[in-house]
N, C-alpha and C positions, 0 to 999 in steps of 0.2 A: 555460499557462505562457508560451509565446512571445507570445501575443496580449496578455497582461496585463503583460509586461515584469517579471515577478517571478522571483526566483532559484529554483532547484530546492529549496534549503533552505527558503525561505519557503512554497513550495507544499506541500512534505512536511509541514511543521509544521501547516499548515492541514488537510491530509488526516488527520493524526493527531488533531487537535482534533475533527474531525467524525466520527472513528471509521472512516475508510476505510483507514487504515494503522495497523499495530501501533505502539503508543507506545514499547515497549521495544526492539524489533528490527524495523525496517521492511524489512530485507533479505528477509524471508520474503514480504512482499507485493510488493516491487519485482522479485524474481526469479521470481515466479509459483509458488513452492513452497506457499504457503498455499492458493491456489486448487486446486493439484494434490492436496494432501492432502484437502481437502474433497470434491473430485470422487471420489477413491478411496474415501473413507468412504461416500459415497452409493451407489456402485456395488456395494459389498459387503454 
């Protein structure tokens, strides 16, 4: 983001389009909760 001089919003939209961030509520990805839930699932 810093190297490409793109805004956070633009980078987030691209991540959503590529499937890296949730399209509806990206807060889960940005805060790490989505990864935490997946890790907890695999550990149980």
